[in-house]
Structures are given as C-alpha cells and as structure tokens.
CHARMM internal coordinates of N, CA and C (Angstrom, degrees):
IC EDIT
DIST 1 N 1 CA 1.4336
DIST 1 CA 1 C 1.5179
ANGL 1 N 1 CA 1 C 109.67
DIST 1 C 2 N 1.2707
ANGL 1 CA 1 C 2 N 117.53
DIHE 1 N 1 CA 1 C 2 N 135.75
DIST 2 N 2 CA 1.4657
ANGL 1 C 2 N 2 CA 123.06
DIHE 1 CA 1 C 2 N 2 CA 178.42
DIST 2 CA 2 C 1.5308
ANGL 2 N 2 CA 2 C 106.48
DIHE 1 C 2 N 2 CA 2 C -112.04
DIST 2 C 3 N 1.3677
ANGL 2 CA 2 C 3 N 114.82
DIHE 2 N 2 CA 2 C 3 N 129.62
DIST 3 N 3 CA 1.4417
ANGL 2 C 3 N 3 CA 119.47
DIHE 2 CA 2 C 3 N 3 CA 176.27
DIST 3 CA 3 C 1.4997
ANGL 3 N 3 CA 3 C 110.62
DIHE 2 C 3 N 3 CA 3 C -124.32
DIST 3 C 4 N 1.2999
ANGL 3 CA 3 C 4 N 116.39
DIHE 3 N 3 CA 3 C 4 N 150.94
DIST 4 N 4 CA 1.4520
ANGL 3 C 4 N 4 CA 122.92
DIHE 3 CA 3 C 4 N 4 CA 176.72
DIST 4 CA 4 C 1.5384
ANGL 4 N 4 CA 4 C 106.27
DIHE 3 C 4 N 4 CA 4 C -89.66
DIST 4 C 5 N 1.3415
ANGL 4 CA 4 C 5 N 114.77
DIHE 4 N 4 CA 4 C 5 N 103.57
DIST 5 N 5 CA 1.4636
ANGL 4 C 5 N 5 CA 121.18
DIHE 4 CA 4 C 5 N 5 CA -173.89
DIST 5 CA 5 C 1.5206
ANGL 5 N 5 CA 5 C 111.30
DIHE 4 C 5 N 5 CA 5 C -93.76
DIST 5 C 6 N 1.3176
ANGL 5 CA 5 C 6 N 116.87
DIHE 5 N 5 CA 5 C 6 N 121.94
DIST 6 N 6 CA 1.4431
ANGL 5 C 6 N 6 CA 121.95
DIHE 5 CA 5 C 6 N 6 CA 177.15
DIST 6 CA 6 C 1.5660
ANGL 6 N 6 CA 6 C 107.10
DIHE 5 C 6 N 6 CA 6 C -108.31
DIST 6 C 7 N 1.3359
ANGL 6 CA 6 C 7 N 116.42
DIHE 6 N 6 CA 6 C 7 N 104.70
DIST 7 N 7 CA 1.4532
ANGL 6 C 7 N 7 CA 121.89
DIHE 6 CA 6 C 7 N 7 CA -174.67
DIST 7 CA 7 C 1.5252
ANGL 7 N 7 CA 7 C 110.51
DIHE 6 C 7 N 7 CA 7 C -59.09
DIST 7 C 8 N 1.3226
ANGL 7 CA 7 C 8 N 119.29
DIHE 7 N 7 CA 7 C 8 N -42.88
DIST 8 N 8 CA 1.4575
ANGL 7 C 8 N 8 CA 121.71
DIHE 7 CA 7 C 8 N 8 CA -178.91
DIST 8 CA 8 C 1.5291
ANGL 8 N 8 CA 8 C 111.44
DIHE 7 C 8 N 8 CA 8 C -60.42
DIST 8 C 9 N 1.3366
ANGL 8 CA 8 C 9 N 116.23
DIHE 8 N 8 CA 8 C 9 N -44.63
DIST 9 N 9 CA 1.4882
ANGL 8 C 9 N 9 CA 121.13
DIHE 8 CA 8 C 9 N 9 CA -179.59
DIST 9 CA 9 C 1.5231
ANGL 9 N 9 CA 9 C 109.36
DIHE 8 C 9 N 9 CA 9 C -68.04
DIST 9 C 10 N 1.3218
ANGL 9 CA 9 C 10 N 118.02
DIHE 9 N 9 CA 9 C 10 N -38.35
DIST 10 N 10 CA 1.4611
ANGL 9 C 10 N 10 CA 121.55
DIHE 9 CA 9 C 10 N 10 CA 176.85
DIST 10 CA 10 C 1.5005
ANGL 10 N 10 CA 10 C 112.35
DIHE 9 C 10 N 10 CA 10 C -58.37
DIST 10 C 11 N 1.3629
ANGL 10 CA 10 C 11 N 115.10
DIHE 10 N 10 CA 10 C 11 N -48.76
DIST 11 N 11 CA 1.4524
ANGL 10 C 11 N 11 CA 120.66
DIHE 10 CA 10 C 11 N 11 CA 178.81
DIST 11 CA 11 C 1.5257
ANGL 11 N 11 CA 11 C 110.92
DIHE 10 C 11 N 11 CA 11 C -59.63
DIST 11 C 12 N 1.3169
ANGL 11 CA 11 C 12 N 116.76
DIHE 11 N 11 CA 11 C 12 N -43.23
DIST 12 N 12 CA 1.4413
ANGL 11 C 12 N 12 CA 120.72
DIHE 11 CA 11 C 12 N 12 CA 179.05
DIST 12 CA 12 C 1.5154
ANGL 12 N 12 CA 12 C 112.52
DIHE 11 C 12 N 12 CA 12 C -61.25
DIST 12 C 13 N 1.3306
ANGL 12 CA 12 C 13 N 115.78
DIHE 12 N 12 CA 12 C 13 N -40.87
DIST 13 N 13 CA 1.4770
ANGL 12 C 13 N 13 CA 120.41
DIHE 12 CA 12 C 13 N 13 CA 179.77
DIST 13 CA 13 C 1.5162
ANGL 13 N 13 CA 13 C 111.26
DIHE 12 C 13 N 13 CA 13 C -64.73
DIST 13 C 14 N 1.3679
ANGL 13 CA 13 C 14 N 116.51
DIHE 13 N 13 CA 13 C 14 N -41.82
DIST 14 N 14 CA 1.4414
ANGL 13 C 14 N 14 CA 120.50
DIHE 13 CA 13 C 14 N 14 CA 178.08
DIST 14 CA 14 C 1.5213
ANGL 14 N 14 CA 14 C 112.36
DIHE 13 C 14 N 14 CA 14 C -62.93
DIST 14 C 15 N 1.3618
ANGL 14 CA 14 C 15 N 115.48
DIHE 14 N 14 CA 14 C 15 N -42.79
DIST 15 N 15 CA 1.4359
ANGL 14 C 15 N 15 CA 120.62
DIHE 14 CA 14 C 15 N 15 CA 178.38
DIST 15 CA 15 C 1.5293
ANGL 15 N 15 CA 15 C 110.67
DIHE 14 C 15 N 15 CA 15 C -60.66
DIST 15 C 16 N 1.3282
ANGL 15 CA 15 C 16 N 117.03
DIHE 15 N 15 CA 15 C 16 N -42.93
DIST 16 N 16 CA 1.4518
ANGL 15 C 16 N 16 CA 121.10
DIHE 15 CA 15 C 16 N 16 CA 177.87
DIST 16 CA 16 C 1.5262
ANGL 16 N 16 CA 16 C 112.96
DIHE 15 C 16 N 16 CA 16 C -61.55
DIST 16 C 17 N 1.3202
ANGL 16 CA 16 C 17 N 114.79
DIHE 16 N 16 CA 16 C 17 N -34.16
DIST 17 N 17 CA 1.5012
ANGL 16 C 17 N 17 CA 119.00
DIHE 16 CA 16 C 17 N 17 CA -179.27
DIST 17 CA 17 C 1.5376
ANGL 17 N 17 CA 17 C 111.40
DIHE 16 C 17 N 17 CA 17 C -74.40
DIST 17 C 18 N 1.3306
ANGL 17 CA 17 C 18 N 118.27
DIHE 17 N 17 CA 17 C 18 N -37.91
DIST 18 N 18 CA 1.4495
ANGL 17 C 18 N 18 CA 118.05
DIHE 17 CA 17 C 18 N 18 CA -173.69
DIST 18 CA 18 C 1.5380
ANGL 18 N 18 CA 18 C 113.75
DIHE 17 C 18 N 18 CA 18 C -94.66
DIST 18 C 19 N 1.3305
ANGL 18 CA 18 C 19 N 117.23
DIHE 18 N 18 CA 18 C 19 N -14.29
DIST 19 N 19 CA 1.4762
ANGL 18 C 19 N 19 CA 119.37
DIHE 18 CA 18 C 19 N 19 CA -179.87
DIST 19 CA 19 C 1.4979
ANGL 19 N 19 CA 19 C 112.57
DIHE 18 C 19 N 19 CA 19 C -54.71
DIST 19 C 20 N 1.3488
ANGL 19 CA 19 C 20 N 121.16
DIHE 19 N 19 CA 19 C 20 N -43.06
DIST 20 N 20 CA 1.4721
ANGL 19 C 20 N 20 CA 120.38
DIHE 19 CA 19 C 20 N 20 CA -179.00
DIST 20 CA 20 C 1.5161
ANGL 20 N 20 CA 20 C 113.65
DIHE 19 C 20 N 20 CA 20 C -65.80
DIST 20 C 21 N 1.2984
ANGL 20 CA 20 C 21 N 119.13
DIHE 20 N 20 CA 20 C 21 N -10.33
DIST 21 N 21 CA 1.4866
ANGL 20 C 21 N 21 CA 122.10
DIHE 20 CA 20 C 21 N 21 CA -178.60
DIST 21 CA 21 C 1.5294
ANGL 21 N 21 CA 21 C 111.47
DIHE 20 C 21 N 21 CA 21 C -77.78
DIST 21 C 22 N 1.3497
ANGL 21 CA 21 C 22 N 116.82
DIHE 21 N 21 CA 21 C 22 N -9.80
DIST 22 N 22 CA 1.4597
ANGL 21 C 22 N 22 CA 119.71
DIHE 21 CA 21 C 22 N 22 CA 176.67
DIST 22 CA 22 C 1.5056
ANGL 22 N 22 CA 22 C 114.42
DIHE 21 C 22 N 22 CA 22 C 81.02
DIST 22 C 23 N 1.3132
ANGL 22 CA 22 C 23 N 117.06
DIHE 22 N 22 CA 22 C 23 N 20.33
DIST 23 N 23 CA 1.4538
ANGL 22 C 23 N 23 CA 121.35
DIHE 22 CA 22 C 23 N 23 CA 179.02
DIST 23 CA 23 C 1.5191
ANGL 23 N 23 CA 23 C 110.27
DIHE 22 C 23 N 23 CA 23 C -74.82
DIST 23 C 24 N 1.3493
ANGL 23 CA 23 C 24 N 116.36
DIHE 23 N 23 CA 23 C 24 N 153.09
DIST 24 N 24 CA 1.4736
ANGL 23 C 24 N 24 CA 118.51
DIHE 23 CA 23 C 24 N 24 CA 176.16
DIST 24 CA 24 C 1.5272
ANGL 24 N 24 CA 24 C 108.47
DIHE 23 C 24 N 24 CA 24 C -80.60
DIST 24 C 25 N 1.3070
ANGL 24 CA 24 C 25 N 115.92
DIHE 24 N 24 CA 24 C 25 N 171.16
DIST 25 N 25 CA 1.4825
ANGL 24 C 25 N 25 CA 121.59
DIHE 24 CA 24 C 25 N 25 CA -174.00
DIST 25 CA 25 C 1.5185
ANGL 25 N 25 CA 25 C 110.17
DIHE 24 C 25 N 25 CA 25 C -57.17
DIST 25 C 26 N 1.3132
ANGL 25 CA 25 C 26 N 117.21
DIHE 25 N 25 CA 25 C 26 N -44.24
DIST 26 N 26 CA 1.5070
ANGL 25 C 26 N 26 CA 121.39
DIHE 25 CA 25 C 26 N 26 CA -178.39
DIST 26 CA 26 C 1.5430
ANGL 26 N 26 CA 26 C 110.01
DIHE 25 C 26 N 26 CA 26 C -61.20
DIST 26 C 27 N 1.2935
ANGL 26 CA 26 C 27 N 116.94
DIHE 26 N 26 CA 26 C 27 N -43.96
DIST 27 N 27 CA 1.4627
ANGL 26 C 27 N 27 CA 120.62
DIHE 26 CA 26 C 27 N 27 CA -179.37
DIST 27 CA 27 C 1.5443
ANGL 27 N 27 CA 27 C 110.47
DIHE 26 C 27 N 27 CA 27 C -65.64
DIST 27 C 28 N 1.3155
ANGL 27 CA 27 C 28 N 116.87
DIHE 27 N 27 CA 27 C 28 N -40.04
DIST 28 N 28 CA 1.4691
ANGL 27 C 28 N 28 CA 120.34
DIHE 27 CA 27 C 28 N 28 CA 178.52
DIST 28 CA 28 C 1.5396
ANGL 28 N 28 CA 28 C 108.94
DIHE 27 C 28 N 28 CA 28 C -63.52
DIST 28 C 29 N 1.3150
ANGL 28 CA 28 C 29 N 118.09
DIHE 28 N 28 CA 28 C 29 N -41.32
DIST 29 N 29 CA 1.4659
ANGL 28 C 29 N 29 CA 121.07
DIHE 28 CA 28 C 29 N 29 CA 178.80
DIST 29 CA 29 C 1.5309
ANGL 29 N 29 CA 29 C 110.39
DIHE 28 C 29 N 29 CA 29 C -63.65
DIST 29 C 30 N 1.3207
ANGL 29 CA 29 C 30 N 117.59
DIHE 29 N 29 CA 29 C 30 N -37.96
DIST 30 N 30 CA 1.4852
ANGL 29 C 30 N 30 CA 120.61
DIHE 29 CA 29 C 30 N 30 CA 177.67
DIST 30 CA 30 C 1.5251
ANGL 30 N 30 CA 30 C 110.75
DIHE 29 C 30 N 30 CA 30 C -66.07
DIST 30 C 31 N 1.3166
ANGL 30 CA 30 C 31 N 118.99
DIHE 30 N 30 CA 30 C 31 N -41.22
DIST 31 N 31 CA 1.4581
ANGL 30 C 31 N 31 CA 122.31
DIHE 30 CA 30 C 31 N 31 CA 178.13
DIST 31 CA 31 C 1.5296
ANGL 31 N 31 CA 31 C 110.14
DIHE 30 C 31 N 31 CA 31 C -62.15
DIST 31 C 32 N 1.3356
ANGL 31 CA 31 C 32 N 115.46
DIHE 31 N 31 CA 31 C 32 N -46.25
DIST 32 N 32 CA 1.4594
ANGL 31 C 32 N 32 CA 119.98
DIHE 31 CA 31 C 32 N 32 CA 179.96
DIST 32 CA 32 C 1.5252
ANGL 32 N 32 CA 32 C 110.32
DIHE 31 C 32 N 32 CA 32 C -60.86
DIST 32 C 33 N 1.3221
ANGL 32 CA 32 C 33 N 116.92
DIHE 32 N 32 CA 32 C 33 N -45.10
DIST 33 N 33 CA 1.4663
ANGL 32 C 33 N 33 CA 121.29
DIHE 32 CA 32 C 33 N 33 CA 179.39
DIST 33 CA 33 C 1.5100
ANGL 33 N 33 CA 33 C 111.85
DIHE 32 C 33 N 33 CA 33 C -61.14
DIST 33 C 34 N 1.3448
ANGL 33 CA 33 C 34 N 118.00
DIHE 33 N 33 CA 33 C 34 N -43.05
DIST 34 N 34 CA 1.4368
ANGL 33 C 34 N 34 CA 120.22
DIHE 33 CA 33 C 34 N 34 CA -179.41
DIST 34 CA 34 C 1.5357
ANGL 34 N 34 CA 34 C 112.19
DIHE 33 C 34 N 34 CA 34 C -69.82
DIST 34 C 35 N 1.3278
ANGL 34 CA 34 C 35 N 116.90
DIHE 34 N 34 CA 34 C 35 N -35.38
DIST 35 N 35 CA 1.4453
ANGL 34 C 35 N 35 CA 119.88
DIHE 34 CA 34 C 35 N 35 CA 177.26
DIST 35 CA 35 C 1.5606
ANGL 35 N 35 CA 35 C 110.46
DIHE 34 C 35 N 35 CA 35 C -65.14
DIST 35 C 36 N 1.3070
ANGL 35 CA 35 C 36 N 115.25
DIHE 35 N 35 CA 35 C 36 N -43.23
DIST 36 N 36 CA 1.4471
ANGL 35 C 36 N 36 CA 119.40
DIHE 35 CA 35 C 36 N 36 CA 178.32
DIST 36 CA 36 C 1.5390
ANGL 36 N 36 CA 36 C 111.94
DIHE 35 C 36 N 36 CA 36 C -65.25
DIST 36 C 37 N 1.3148
ANGL 36 CA 36 C 37 N 116.49
DIHE 36 N 36 CA 36 C 37 N -38.14
DIST 37 N 37 CA 1.4574
ANGL 36 C 37 N 37 CA 119.80
DIHE 36 CA 36 C 37 N 37 CA 176.02
DIST 37 CA 37 C 1.5368
ANGL 37 N 37 CA 37 C 111.29
DIHE 36 C 37 N 37 CA 37 C -63.35
DIST 37 C 38 N 1.3209
ANGL 37 CA 37 C 38 N 116.89
DIHE 37 N 37 CA 37 C 38 N -39.98
DIST 38 N 38 CA 1.4712
ANGL 37 C 38 N 38 CA 120.26
DIHE 37 CA 37 C 38 N 38 CA 179.31
DIST 38 CA 38 C 1.5429
ANGL 38 N 38 CA 38 C 109.89
DIHE 37 C 38 N 38 CA 38 C -63.57
DIST 38 C 39 N 1.3338
ANGL 38 CA 38 C 39 N 117.71
DIHE 38 N 38 CA 38 C 39 N -39.82
DIST 39 N 39 CA 1.4784
ANGL 38 C 39 N 39 CA 120.62
DIHE 38 CA 38 C 39 N 39 CA 177.93
DIST 39 CA 39 C 1.5274
ANGL 39 N 39 CA 39 C 109.67
DIHE 38 C 39 N 39 CA 39 C -63.05
DIST 39 C 40 N 1.3345
ANGL 39 CA 39 C 40 N 115.86
DIHE 39 N 39 CA 39 C 40 N -46.28
DIST 40 N 40 CA 1.4588
ANGL 39 C 40 N 40 CA 120.06
DIHE 39 CA 39 C 40 N 40 CA 179.94
DIST 40 CA 40 C 1.5103
ANGL 40 N 40 CA 40 C 112.88
DIHE 39 C 40 N 40 CA 40 C -60.95
DIST 40 C 41 N 1.3351
ANGL 40 CA 40 C 41 N 116.55
DIHE 40 N 40 CA 40 C 41 N -43.11
DIST 41 N 41 CA 1.4583
ANGL 40 C 41 N 41 CA 120.91
DIHE 40 CA 40 C 41 N 41 CA -178.88
DIST 41 CA 41 C 1.5308
ANGL 41 N 41 CA 41 C 112.22
DIHE 40 C 41 N 41 CA 41 C -67.15
DIST 41 C 42 N 1.3220
ANGL 41 CA 41 C 42 N 116.17
DIHE 41 N 41 CA 41 C 42 N -31.56
DIST 42 N 42 CA 1.4622
ANGL 41 C 42 N 42 CA 118.50
DIHE 41 CA 41 C 42 N 42 CA -175.84
DIST 42 CA 42 C 1.5389
ANGL 42 N 42 CA 42 C 112.29
DIHE 41 C 42 N 42 CA 42 C -95.07
DIST 42 C 43 N 1.2905
ANGL 42 CA 42 C 43 N 117.23
DIHE 42 N 42 CA 42 C 43 N 5.96
DIST 43 N 43 CA 1.4788
ANGL 42 C 43 N 43 CA 122.01
DIHE 42 CA 42 C 43 N 43 CA -178.59
DIST 43 CA 43 C 1.5168
ANGL 43 N 43 CA 43 C 110.22
DIHE 42 C 43 N 43 CA 43 C -115.60
DIST 43 C 44 N 1.3045
ANGL 43 CA 43 C 44 N 115.04
DIHE 43 N 43 CA 43 C 44 N 162.93
DIST 44 N 44 CA 1.4564
ANGL 43 C 44 N 44 CA 120.73
DIHE 43 CA 43 C 44 N 44 CA 174.46
DIST 44 CA 44 C 1.5391
ANGL 44 N 44 CA 44 C 106.47
DIHE 43 C 44 N 44 CA 44 C -132.42
DIST 44 C 45 N 1.3211
ANGL 44 CA 44 C 45 N 114.40
DIHE 44 N 44 CA 44 C 45 N 144.75
DIST 45 N 45 CA 1.5051
ANGL 44 C 45 N 45 CA 118.11
DIHE 44 CA 44 C 45 N 45 CA 179.84
DIST 45 CA 45 C 1.5234
ANGL 45 N 45 CA 45 C 111.21
DIHE 44 C 45 N 45 CA 45 C -63.20
DIST 45 C 46 N 1.3173
ANGL 45 CA 45 C 46 N 113.23
DIHE 45 N 45 CA 45 C 46 N 149.82
DIST 46 N 46 CA 1.4592
ANGL 45 C 46 N 46 CA 120.65
DIHE 45 CA 45 C 46 N 46 CA 178.16
DIST 46 CA 46 C 1.5278
ANGL 46 N 46 CA 46 C 106.75
DIHE 45 C 46 N 46 CA 46 C -126.52
DIST 46 C 47 N 1.3228
ANGL 46 CA 46 C 47 N 114.59
DIHE 46 N 46 CA 46 C 47 N 134.83
DIST 47 N 47 CA 1.4759
ANGL 46 C 47 N 47 CA 118.80
DIHE 46 CA 46 C 47 N 47 CA 177.49
DIST 47 CA 47 C 1.5153
ANGL 47 N 47 CA 47 C 110.54
DIHE 46 C 47 N 47 CA 47 C -68.41
DIST 47 C 48 N 1.2892
ANGL 47 CA 47 C 48 N 119.19
DIHE 47 N 47 CA 47 C 48 N 132.33
DIST 48 N 48 CA 1.4822
ANGL 47 C 48 N 48 CA 120.49
DIHE 47 CA 47 C 48 N 48 CA 179.86
DIST 48 CA 48 C 1.5067
ANGL 48 N 48 CA 48 C 112.25
DIHE 47 C 48 N 48 CA 48 C -62.42
DIST 48 C 49 N 1.3227
ANGL 48 CA 48 C 49 N 114.22
DIHE 48 N 48 CA 48 C 49 N 144.35
DIST 49 N 49 CA 1.4914
ANGL 48 C 49 N 49 CA 118.41
DIHE 48 CA 48 C 49 N 49 CA 177.47
DIST 49 CA 49 C 1.4975
ANGL 49 N 49 CA 49 C 109.56
DIHE 48 C 49 N 49 CA 49 C -81.36
DIST 49 C 50 N 1.3084
ANGL 49 CA 49 C 50 N 118.22
DIHE 49 N 49 CA 49 C 50 N 143.61
DIST 50 N 50 CA 1.4686
ANGL 49 C 50 N 50 CA 122.64
DIHE 49 CA 49 C 50 N 50 CA 178.05
DIST 50 CA 50 C 1.4888
ANGL 50 N 50 CA 50 C 109.61
DIHE 49 C 50 N 50 CA 50 C -105.01
END
COOR INIT
IC SEED 1 N 1 CA 1 C
IC BUILD
C-alpha cells in the first residue's frame, strides 16, 4: 500500500491525541518524536511515479 504521508499533519494529529492527557510540552514533543520514528522504522521508501 502506498500512502501520501504529510509529516506536518501527522505531528498535528498526534499532538491533538495526546494533549488531553495533561502532558507538558516536552513530553508531548517526545511522544510525537517517538511516533514519527515508529512510522519511519516500519516504512520503506517508494520511488515516485512519473
């Protein structure tokens, strides 16, 4: 499956999900960073279609 991944939108979605948990800004940044790392580790690059 090929998806069009927008890193900025992904980060925003993660922030919206964890904000209600009452984490401080540093903790939220760590969660976002770890989530992005998990996506990168579980994905593989795809050559763009022409």
